[in-house]
N, CA, C and O atoms as a Tripos MOL2 file, in Angstrom:
@<TRIPOS>MOLECULE
protein
  252   251    63     0     0
PROTEIN
NO_CHARGES

@<TRIPOS>ATOM
      1 N           0.4530   -1.5390   -0.0490 N.3       1 MET1
      2 CA          0.0650    0.0030    0.0220 C.3       1 MET1
      3 C           1.0670    1.2790    0.7940 C.2       1 MET1
      4 O           1.6390    1.5740    1.8430 O.2       1 MET1
      5 N           0.6680    1.9380   -1.1550 N.am      2 ILE2
      6 CA          1.9140    3.4700   -1.1110 C.3       2 ILE2
      7 C           1.3510    4.5060    0.1940 C.2       2 ILE2
      8 O           0.1550    4.7960    0.2450 O.2       2 ILE2
      9 N           2.1100    4.9080    0.9980 N.am      3 ARG3
     10 CA          1.6470    5.9910    1.3490 C.3       3 ARG3
     11 C           2.8580    7.1910    1.1550 C.2       3 ARG3
     12 O           3.8790    7.1110    0.4710 O.2       3 ARG3
     13 N           2.4780    8.1000    1.8310 N.am      4 TYR4
     14 CA          3.6040    9.3690    2.2450 C.3       4 TYR4
     15 C           4.6350    9.2320    2.9720 C.2       4 TYR4
     16 O           4.8370    8.2660    3.7080 O.2       4 TYR4
     17 N           5.4220   10.2550    2.8140 N.am      5 LEU5
     18 CA          6.0690   10.4720    4.2570 C.3       5 LEU5
     19 C           6.8690   12.3130    4.0530 C.2       5 LEU5
     20 O           7.1860   13.1500    3.2080 O.2       5 LEU5
     21 N           6.8460   12.1060    5.1720 N.am      6 LEU6
     22 CA          7.6820   13.7800    5.3900 C.3       6 LEU6
     23 C           9.5780   13.9010    5.6340 C.2       6 LEU6
     24 O          10.3120   14.2590    6.5550 O.2       6 LEU6
     25 N           9.7140   13.5250    4.6280 N.am      7 LYS7
     26 CA         11.4730   13.2810    4.4930 C.3       7 LYS7
     27 C          12.6230   14.7810    4.7970 C.2       7 LYS7
     28 O          12.8950   15.5920    3.9120 O.2       7 LYS7
     29 N          13.1020   14.8470    6.0970 N.am      8 ARG8
     30 CA         13.7710   15.9130    6.0780 C.3       8 ARG8
     31 C          14.5610   16.2350    5.5260 C.2       8 ARG8
     32 O          15.2950   15.2530    5.4160 O.2       8 ARG8
     33 N          15.1960   17.4530    4.7830 N.am      9 THR9
     34 CA         16.5010   17.0510    3.6360 C.3       9 THR9
     35 C          17.7050   18.6460    3.8950 C.2       9 THR9
     36 O          18.3500   19.4690    3.2450 O.2       9 THR9
     37 N          17.3480   18.2370    5.3780 N.am     10 ASP10
     38 CA         18.7710   19.8290    6.2180 C.3      10 ASP10
     39 C          19.8000   18.5970    5.9650 C.2      10 ASP10
     40 O          20.9890   18.7990    5.7180 O.2      10 ASP10
     41 N          19.3830   17.6530    6.0280 N.am     11 GLY11
     42 CA         21.1280   16.9020    6.4570 C.3      11 GLY11
     43 C          21.7820   15.6780    7.1040 C.2      11 GLY11
     44 O          22.6150   14.7980    6.8870 O.2      11 GLY11
     45 N          20.3800   16.4140    8.6040 N.am     12 ARG12
     46 CA         20.7950   15.3150    9.4250 C.3      12 ARG12
     47 C          19.2870   13.8310    9.5960 C.2      12 ARG12
     48 O          18.6920   13.1000   10.3880 O.2      12 ARG12
     49 N          19.4580   14.3850    7.6660 N.am     13 GLY13
     50 CA         17.7200   12.8880    7.9660 C.3      13 GLY13
     51 C          17.1340   12.9110    8.8490 C.2      13 GLY13
     52 O          17.3620   13.5430    9.8800 O.2      13 GLY13
     53 N          15.9560   11.9790    8.5230 N.am     14 GLY14
     54 CA         14.8100   11.0020    9.1380 C.3      14 GLY14
     55 C          13.4250   11.9770    8.7800 C.2      14 GLY14
     56 O          13.4660   13.1000    8.2780 O.2      14 GLY14
     57 N          12.4520   11.3740    9.1020 N.am     15 TYR15
     58 CA         11.1310   11.5550    8.4190 C.3      15 TYR15
     59 C           9.8410   12.1970    9.4400 C.2      15 TYR15
     60 O           9.9740   11.8240   10.6060 O.2      15 TYR15
     61 N           9.0100   12.8090    9.2740 N.am     16 VAL16
     62 CA          8.2620   13.2090   10.3040 C.3      16 VAL16
     63 C           7.7780   12.2040   11.0750 C.2      16 VAL16
     64 O           7.5600   11.0320   10.7680 O.2      16 VAL16
     65 N           7.6020   12.8860   12.3120 N.am     17 ALA17
     66 CA          7.2890   11.5030   13.2730 C.3      17 ALA17
     67 C           5.8170   11.9530   13.5610 C.2      17 ALA17
     68 O           5.1660   12.9330   13.1990 O.2      17 ALA17
     69 N           5.5440   10.8910   14.3330 N.am     18 PRO18
     70 CA          3.5200   11.0750   14.2610 C.3      18 PRO18
     71 C           3.1890   12.2720   15.4980 C.2      18 PRO18
     72 O           4.1060   13.0270   15.8190 O.2      18 PRO18
     73 N           2.2600   12.3560   15.9530 N.am     19 ALA19
     74 CA          2.1460   13.5170   16.7220 C.3      19 ALA19
     75 C           2.1590   13.1500   17.8320 C.2      19 ALA19
     76 O           1.9060   11.9870   18.1430 O.2      19 ALA19
     77 N           2.4570   14.0680   18.6610 N.am     20 GLY20
     78 CA          2.5320   13.7530   19.8820 C.3      20 GLY20
     79 C           3.5760   12.9850   20.0390 C.2      20 GLY20
     80 O           3.7820   12.7840   21.2350 O.2      20 GLY20
     81 N           4.3030   12.4850   19.3680 N.am     21 SER21
     82 CA          5.8000   12.1640   19.5730 C.3      21 SER21
     83 C           7.1770   13.2440   20.5240 C.2      21 SER21
     84 O           7.2550   14.4720   20.5270 O.2      21 SER21
     85 N           8.2050   12.1210   21.3200 N.am     22 ALA22
     86 CA          9.2100   13.1550   22.5700 C.3      22 ALA22
     87 C          10.0590   13.4650   20.9360 C.2      22 ALA22
     88 O          11.0100   14.2440   20.8670 O.2      22 ALA22
     89 N           9.6530   12.9020   20.0280 N.am     23 ARG23
     90 CA         11.2640   14.3260   19.3210 C.3      23 ARG23
     91 C          10.4570   13.8340   17.6550 C.2      23 ARG23
     92 O          10.3070   12.6680   17.2900 O.2      23 ARG23
     93 N           9.9960   15.1930   16.7910 N.am     24 SER24
     94 CA          9.8560   15.5310   15.8620 C.3      24 SER24
     95 C          10.3470   14.5960   14.3860 C.2      24 SER24
     96 O           9.7120   14.9910   13.4090 O.2      24 SER24
     97 N          11.0530   13.7850   14.1540 N.am     25 TYR25
     98 CA         11.4260   13.2880   13.6880 C.3      25 TYR25
     99 C          12.3010   11.4900   14.3650 C.2      25 TYR25
    100 O          12.6950   11.2480   15.5060 O.2      25 TYR25
    101 N          12.3330   10.4080   12.8960 N.am     26 VAL26
    102 CA         13.1380    9.8260   13.6560 C.3      26 VAL26
    103 C          13.2110    8.9270   12.2640 C.2      26 VAL26
    104 O          12.1930    8.9460   11.5730 O.2      26 VAL26
    105 N          14.3080    8.1620   11.8110 N.am     27 HIS27
    106 CA         15.1330    7.2050   11.5090 C.3      27 HIS27
    107 C          14.0560    5.8340   11.1490 C.2      27 HIS27
    108 O          14.6240    5.1680   10.2830 O.2      27 HIS27
    109 N          13.1000    5.3840   11.4130 N.am     28 ASP28
    110 CA         12.7490    4.1380   10.7310 C.3      28 ASP28
    111 C          11.0430    4.4110    9.8210 C.2      28 ASP28
    112 O           9.9510    4.9000   10.1110 O.2      28 ASP28
    113 N          11.5300    3.9120    8.9110 N.am     29 THR29
    114 CA         10.2290    4.9930    8.1540 C.3      29 THR29
    115 C           8.4630    3.7790    8.3680 C.2      29 THR29
    116 O           7.3840    3.8930    7.7860 O.2      29 THR29
    117 N           8.9250    2.7300    9.4520 N.am     30 LEU30
    118 CA          6.9460    2.4590    9.5980 C.3      30 LEU30
    119 C           7.0640    2.9690   10.9200 C.2      30 LEU30
    120 O           6.2640    2.4020   11.6650 O.2      30 LEU30
    121 N           7.9010    3.9990   11.6100 N.am     31 LYS31
    122 CA          7.2340    4.3430   12.5380 C.3      31 LYS31
    123 C           7.3390    5.9710   12.4750 C.2      31 LYS31
    124 O           7.3490    6.7170   13.4540 O.2      31 LYS31
    125 N           7.4060    6.3020   11.2860 N.am     32 ALA32
    126 CA          7.0080    8.1710   10.9530 C.3      32 ALA32
    127 C           5.9880    8.0940   10.3350 C.2      32 ALA32
    128 O           5.5180    7.1780    9.6610 O.2      32 ALA32
    129 N           5.5320    9.3770   10.6380 N.am     33 ARG33
    130 CA          3.9590    9.2510   10.2250 C.3      33 ARG33
    131 C           3.2350    9.1050    8.5550 C.2      33 ARG33
    132 O           3.8060    9.5190    7.5460 O.2      33 ARG33
    133 N           2.5400    8.7580    8.5580 N.am     34 ARG34
    134 CA          1.7360    8.0600    7.3420 C.3      34 ARG34
    135 C           0.8730    9.3590    6.7460 C.2      34 ARG34
    136 O           0.3310   10.0490    7.6090 O.2      34 ARG34
    137 N           0.7210    9.6960    5.5710 N.am     35 PHE35
    138 CA         -0.2090   10.0770    4.7380 C.3      35 PHE35
    139 C          -0.3220    9.0730    3.6120 C.2      35 PHE35
    140 O           0.4480    8.3210    3.0140 O.2      35 PHE35
    141 N          -2.3840    9.5680    3.5520 N.am     36 PRO36
    142 CA         -2.5790    9.2430    2.5090 C.3      36 PRO36
    143 C          -2.4310    9.0810    1.2270 C.2      36 PRO36
    144 O          -2.0930    8.1170    0.5410 O.2      36 PRO36
    145 N          -2.7690   10.2900    0.9650 N.am     37 THR37
    146 CA         -2.7300   10.4860    0.1980 C.3      37 THR37
    147 C          -1.4340   12.2830   -0.2910 C.2      37 THR37
    148 O          -0.9260   12.7090    0.7460 O.2      37 THR37
    149 N          -1.0900   12.9700   -1.3460 N.am     38 ILE38
    150 CA          0.5220   13.6560   -1.4840 C.3      38 ILE38
    151 C          -0.1640   14.7900   -1.1420 C.2      38 ILE38
    152 O           0.3130   15.9170   -1.0160 O.2      38 ILE38
    153 N          -1.5520   14.3750   -0.9640 N.am     39 ALA39
    154 CA         -2.2330   16.4890   -0.9740 C.3      39 ALA39
    155 C          -2.2430   16.6020    0.4730 C.2      39 ALA39
    156 O          -2.3970   17.7390    0.9190 O.2      39 ALA39
    157 N          -2.1140   15.6910    1.2530 N.am     40 ALA40
    158 CA         -2.4510   15.4530    2.8410 C.3      40 ALA40
    159 C          -0.9710   15.8970    3.6860 C.2      40 ALA40
    160 O          -0.7950   16.8280    4.4730 O.2      40 ALA40
    161 N           0.1880   14.6430    3.0960 N.am     41 ALA41
    162 CA          1.9870   15.5000    3.2250 C.3      41 ALA41
    163 C           1.7130   16.9550    2.5360 C.2      41 ALA41
    164 O           2.1800   17.7730    3.3290 O.2      41 ALA41
    165 N           1.5300   17.1830    2.1630 N.am     42 GLU42
    166 CA          2.0210   18.8400    1.0920 C.3      42 GLU42
    167 C           1.4290   19.6230    2.4670 C.2      42 GLU42
    168 O           2.0420   20.4920    3.0880 O.2      42 GLU42
    169 N           0.3460   19.2030    2.7260 N.am     43 ALA43
    170 CA         -0.7680   20.1500    3.7700 C.3      43 ALA43
    171 C          -0.0320   20.5840    5.2940 C.2      43 ALA43
    172 O          -0.3360   21.5810    5.9480 O.2      43 ALA43
    173 N           1.2420   19.3300    5.7470 N.am     44 GLU44
    174 CA          2.0170   19.1790    6.4560 C.3      44 GLU44
    175 C           3.0860   19.6820    6.6730 C.2      44 GLU44
    176 O           3.7510   19.8410    7.6970 O.2      44 GLU44
    177 N           3.3400   20.1410    4.7610 N.am     45 ARG45
    178 CA          4.6220   19.8630    4.8240 C.3      45 ARG45
    179 C           5.9100   20.9930    5.4890 C.2      45 ARG45
    180 O           5.1800   21.8210    6.0330 O.2      45 ARG45
    181 N           6.9500   21.3410    5.6720 N.am     46 CYS46
    182 CA          7.9890   22.4630    5.4550 C.3      46 CYS46
    183 C           8.2850   21.9520    4.3790 C.2      46 CYS46
    184 O           8.4690   20.8200    3.9320 O.2      46 CYS46
    185 N           8.3100   23.5590    3.8370 N.am     47 PRO47
    186 CA          8.6520   23.5480    2.2130 C.3      47 PRO47
    187 C          10.4880   23.9020    2.8210 C.2      47 PRO47
    188 O          11.3690   23.4150    2.1110 O.2      47 PRO47
    189 N          10.8160   24.4970    3.7410 N.am     48 VAL48
    190 CA         12.3680   24.5750    3.8860 C.3      48 VAL48
    191 C          12.7760   23.7970    3.9540 C.2      48 VAL48
    192 O          13.6060   23.5600    3.0770 O.2      48 VAL48
    193 N          12.5240   22.6200    5.1650 N.am     49 ASN49
    194 CA         13.8250   21.3190    4.7950 C.3      49 ASN49
    195 C          12.2620   19.7250    4.6180 C.2      49 ASN49
    196 O          12.3040   18.6500    5.2170 O.2      49 ASN49
    197 N          11.5870   20.0030    4.0290 N.am     50 GLU50
    198 CA         10.8770   18.7020    4.1760 C.3      50 GLU50
    199 C          10.6830   18.7220    2.7130 C.2      50 GLU50
    200 O          10.5750   19.7010    1.9750 O.2      50 GLU50
    201 N          10.6500   17.0930    2.3390 N.am     51 THR51
    202 CA          9.9610   16.9710    0.6970 C.3      51 THR51
    203 C           9.3210   15.3900    1.1170 C.2      51 THR51
    204 O           9.6430   14.7170    2.0960 O.2      51 THR51
    205 N           8.1060   14.9720   -0.1800 N.am     52 ILE52
    206 CA          7.3310   14.5810   -0.0070 C.3      52 ILE52
    207 C           8.1060   12.7420   -0.3480 C.2      52 ILE52
    208 O           9.0410   12.8060   -1.1460 O.2      52 ILE52
    209 N           7.8300   11.4560    0.1020 N.am     53 VAL53
    210 CA          8.6840   10.9050    0.1470 C.3      53 VAL53
    211 C           7.0400    9.6410   -0.5660 C.2      53 VAL53
    212 O           6.4420    9.3060    0.4560 O.2      53 VAL53
    213 N           6.5560    9.2060   -1.4190 N.am     54 PRO54
    214 CA          6.1720    7.9280   -2.0430 C.3      54 PRO54
    215 C           7.2320    6.7080   -0.7600 C.2      54 PRO54
    216 O           8.4490    6.5830   -0.6190 O.2      54 PRO54
    217 N           6.2810    6.1560   -0.1930 N.am     55 VAL55
    218 CA          6.6630    4.3890   -0.0470 C.3      55 VAL55
    219 C           5.8700    3.3770    0.5060 C.2      55 VAL55
    220 O           5.0660    3.6380    1.4010 O.2      55 VAL55
    221 N           6.0390    2.0880   -0.0020 N.am     56 ASP56
    222 CA          5.3230    1.2290   -0.1900 C.3      56 ASP56
    223 C           5.3380    0.2080    1.0410 C.2      56 ASP56
    224 O           6.1090   -0.7370    1.2040 O.2      56 ASP56
    225 N           4.1750    0.6830    1.9630 N.am     57 ILE57
    226 CA          4.0560   -0.4180    3.0470 C.3      57 ILE57
    227 C           3.4620   -1.2140    3.2170 C.2      57 ILE57
    228 O           2.2380   -1.1050    3.2940 O.2      57 ILE57
    229 N           4.2750   -2.6410    3.3770 N.am     58 PRO58
    230 CA          2.7610   -3.8440    3.2580 C.3      58 PRO58
    231 C           2.0160   -3.5280    4.8170 C.2      58 PRO58
    232 O           2.2290   -2.9840    5.9000 O.2      58 PRO58
    233 N           0.8970   -4.3730    3.9760 N.am     59 PHE59
    234 CA         -0.1730   -4.2080    4.7490 C.3      59 PHE59
    235 C           0.1180   -4.9440    6.3980 C.2      59 PHE59
    236 O          -0.5600   -4.6080    7.3680 O.2      59 PHE59
    237 N           1.0290   -5.7870    6.4640 N.am     60 SER60
    238 CA          1.2160   -6.3700    7.6560 C.3      60 SER60
    239 C           1.9990   -5.2990    8.3960 C.2      60 SER60
    240 O           1.7800   -5.6770    9.5470 O.2      60 SER60
    241 N           2.6490   -4.3780    8.5020 N.am     61 ALA61
    242 CA          3.3800   -3.2510    9.0850 C.3      61 ALA61
    243 C           2.1620   -2.1500    9.5670 C.2      61 ALA61
    244 O           2.2770   -1.4090   10.5440 O.2      61 ALA61
    245 N           1.0950   -2.2010    8.7580 N.am     62 LEU62
    246 CA         -0.0970   -1.0260    9.3070 C.3      62 LEU62
    247 C          -0.9730   -1.5270   10.4160 C.2      62 LEU62
    248 O          -2.1340   -1.1370   10.5300 O.2      62 LEU62
    249 N          -0.5860   -2.1340   10.9910 N.am     63 ALA63
    250 CA         -1.5690   -2.5580   12.3920 C.3      63 ALA63
    251 C          -0.8430   -2.5190   13.0680 C.2      63 ALA63
    252 O          -1.0870   -2.7580   14.2510 O.2      63 ALA63
@<TRIPOS>BOND
     1     1     2 1
     2     2     3 1
     3     3     4 2
     4     3     5 am
     5     5     6 1
     6     6     7 1
     7     7     8 2
     8     7     9 am
     9     9    10 1
    10    10    11 1
    11    11    12 2
    12    11    13 am
    13    13    14 1
    14    14    15 1
    15    15    16 2
    16    15    17 am
    17    17    18 1
    18    18    19 1
    19    19    20 2
    20    19    21 am
    21    21    22 1
    22    22    23 1
    23    23    24 2
    24    23    25 am
    25    25    26 1
    26    26    27 1
    27    27    28 2
    28    27    29 am
    29    29    30 1
    30    30    31 1
    31    31    32 2
    32    31    33 am
    33    33    34 1
    34    34    35 1
    35    35    36 2
    36    35    37 am
    37    37    38 1
    38    38    39 1
    39    39    40 2
    40    39    41 am
    41    41    42 1
    42    42    43 1
    43    43    44 2
    44    43    45 am
    45    45    46 1
    46    46    47 1
    47    47    48 2
    48    47    49 am
    49    49    50 1
    50    50    51 1
    51    51    52 2
    52    51    53 am
    53    53    54 1
    54    54    55 1
    55    55    56 2
    56    55    57 am
    57    57    58 1
    58    58    59 1
    59    59    60 2
    60    59    61 am
    61    61    62 1
    62    62    63 1
    63    63    64 2
    64    63    65 am
    65    65    66 1
    66    66    67 1
    67    67    68 2
    68    67    69 am
    69    69    70 1
    70    70    71 1
    71    71    72 2
    72    71    73 am
    73    73    74 1
    74    74    75 1
    75    75    76 2
    76    75    77 am
    77    77    78 1
    78    78    79 1
    79    79    80 2
    80    79    81 am
    81    81    82 1
    82    82    83 1
    83    83    84 2
    84    83    85 am
    85    85    86 1
    86    86    87 1
    87    87    88 2
    88    87    89 am
    89    89    90 1
    90    90    91 1
    91    91    92 2
    92    91    93 am
    93    93    94 1
    94    94    95 1
    95    95    96 2
    96    95    97 am
    97    97    98 1
    98    98    99 1
    99    99   100 2
   100    99   101 am
   101   101   102 1
   102   102   103 1
   103   103   104 2
   104   103   105 am
   105   105   106 1
   106   106   107 1
   107   107   108 2
   108   107   109 am
   109   109   110 1
   110   110   111 1
   111   111   112 2
   112   111   113 am
   113   113   114 1
   114   114   115 1
   115   115   116 2
   116   115   117 am
   117   117   118 1
   118   118   119 1
   119   119   120 2
   120   119   121 am
   121   121   122 1
   122   122   123 1
   123   123   124 2
   124   123   125 am
   125   125   126 1
   126   126   127 1
   127   127   128 2
   128   127   129 am
   129   129   130 1
   130   130   131 1
   131   131   132 2
   132   131   133 am
   133   133   134 1
   134   134   135 1
   135   135   136 2
   136   135   137 am
   137   137   138 1
   138   138   139 1
   139   139   140 2
   140   139   141 am
   141   141   142 1
   142   142   143 1
   143   143   144 2
   144   143   145 am
   145   145   146 1
   146   146   147 1
   147   147   148 2
   148   147   149 am
   149   149   150 1
   150   150   151 1
   151   151   152 2
   152   151   153 am
   153   153   154 1
   154   154   155 1
   155   155   156 2
   156   155   157 am
   157   157   158 1
   158   158   159 1
   159   159   160 2
   160   159   161 am
   161   161   162 1
   162   162   163 1
   163   163   164 2
   164   163   165 am
   165   165   166 1
   166   166   167 1
   167   167   168 2
   168   167   169 am
   169   169   170 1
   170   170   171 1
   171   171   172 2
   172   171   173 am
   173   173   174 1
   174   174   175 1
   175   175   176 2
   176   175   177 am
   177   177   178 1
   178   178   179 1
   179   179   180 2
   180   179   181 am
   181   181   182 1
   182   182   183 1
   183   183   184 2
   184   183   185 am
   185   185   186 1
   186   186   187 1
   187   187   188 2
   188   187   189 am
   189   189   190 1
   190   190   191 1
   191   191   192 2
   192   191   193 am
   193   193   194 1
   194   194   195 1
   195   195   196 2
   196   195   197 am
   197   197   198 1
   198   198   199 1
   199   199   200 2
   200   199   201 am
   201   201   202 1
   202   202   203 1
   203   203   204 2
   204   203   205 am
   205   205   206 1
   206   206   207 1
   207   207   208 2
   208   207   209 am
   209   209   210 1
   210   210   211 1
   211   211   212 2
   212   211   213 am
   213   213   214 1
   214   214   215 1
   215   215   216 2
   216   215   217 am
   217   217   218 1
   218   218   219 1
   219   219   220 2
   220   219   221 am
   221   221   222 1
   222   222   223 1
   223   223   224 2
   224   223   225 am
   225   225   226 1
   226   226   227 1
   227   227   228 2
   228   227   229 am
   229   229   230 1
   230   230   231 1
   231   231   232 2
   232   231   233 am
   233   233   234 1
   234   234   235 1
   235   235   236 2
   236   235   237 am
   237   237   238 1
   238   238   239 1
   239   239   240 2
   240   239   241 am
   241   241   242 1
   242   242   243 1
   243   243   244 2
   244   243   245 am
   245   245   246 1
   246   246   247 1
   247   247   248 2
   248   247   249 am
   249   249   250 1
   250   250   251 1
   251   251   252 2
@<TRIPOS>SUBSTRUCTURE
     1 MET1         2 RESIDUE 1 A MET
     2 ILE2         6 RESIDUE 1 A ILE
     3 ARG3        10 RESIDUE 1 A ARG
     4 TYR4        14 RESIDUE 1 A TYR
     5 LEU5        18 RESIDUE 1 A LEU
     6 LEU6        22 RESIDUE 1 A LEU
     7 LYS7        26 RESIDUE 1 A LYS
     8 ARG8        30 RESIDUE 1 A ARG
     9 THR9        34 RESIDUE 1 A THR
    10 ASP10       38 RESIDUE 1 A ASP
    11 GLY11       42 RESIDUE 1 A GLY
    12 ARG12       46 RESIDUE 1 A ARG
    13 GLY13       50 RESIDUE 1 A GLY
    14 GLY14       54 RESIDUE 1 A GLY
    15 TYR15       58 RESIDUE 1 A TYR
    16 VAL16       62 RESIDUE 1 A VAL
    17 ALA17       66 RESIDUE 1 A ALA
    18 PRO18       70 RESIDUE 1 A PRO
    19 ALA19       74 RESIDUE 1 A ALA
    20 GLY20       78 RESIDUE 1 A GLY
    21 SER21       82 RESIDUE 1 A SER
    22 ALA22       86 RESIDUE 1 A ALA
    23 ARG23       90 RESIDUE 1 A ARG
    24 SER24       94 RESIDUE 1 A SER
    25 TYR25       98 RESIDUE 1 A TYR
    26 VAL26      102 RESIDUE 1 A VAL
    27 HIS27      106 RESIDUE 1 A HIS
    28 ASP28      110 RESIDUE 1 A ASP
    29 THR29      114 RESIDUE 1 A THR
    30 LEU30      118 RESIDUE 1 A LEU
    31 LYS31      122 RESIDUE 1 A LYS
    32 ALA32      126 RESIDUE 1 A ALA
    33 ARG33      130 RESIDUE 1 A ARG
    34 ARG34      134 RESIDUE 1 A ARG
    35 PHE35      138 RESIDUE 1 A PHE
    36 PRO36      142 RESIDUE 1 A PRO
    37 THR37      146 RESIDUE 1 A THR
    38 ILE38      150 RESIDUE 1 A ILE
    39 ALA39      154 RESIDUE 1 A ALA
    40 ALA40      158 RESIDUE 1 A ALA
    41 ALA41      162 RESIDUE 1 A ALA
    42 GLU42      166 RESIDUE 1 A GLU
    43 ALA43      170 RESIDUE 1 A ALA
    44 GLU44      174 RESIDUE 1 A GLU
    45 ARG45      178 RESIDUE 1 A ARG
    46 CYS46      182 RESIDUE 1 A CYS
    47 PRO47      186 RESIDUE 1 A PRO
    48 VAL48      190 RESIDUE 1 A VAL
    49 ASN49      194 RESIDUE 1 A ASN
    50 GLU50      198 RESIDUE 1 A GLU
    51 THR51      202 RESIDUE 1 A THR
    52 ILE52      206 RESIDUE 1 A ILE
    53 VAL53      210 RESIDUE 1 A VAL
    54 PRO54      214 RESIDUE 1 A PRO
    55 VAL55      218 RESIDUE 1 A VAL
    56 ASP56      222 RESIDUE 1 A ASP
    57 ILE57      226 RESIDUE 1 A ILE
    58 PRO58      230 RESIDUE 1 A PRO
    59 PHE59      234 RESIDUE 1 A PHE
    60 SER60      238 RESIDUE 1 A SER
    61 ALA61      242 RESIDUE 1 A ALA
    62 LEU62      246 RESIDUE 1 A LEU
    63 ALA63      250 RESIDUE 1 A ALA
């Protein structure tokens, strides 16, 4: 299933963490905040240091 993540582009790496997380970014794509559409990701993206990345996440990992 294709989902979209926001990837940090300022050289430190990572993906946007889910709301309420202790940190703003995580390195594990399965722990990153997932967006169902590009439009949803774009609405939350910081244009200065984040880019949208499509990821094929297995259904078993979505539980």
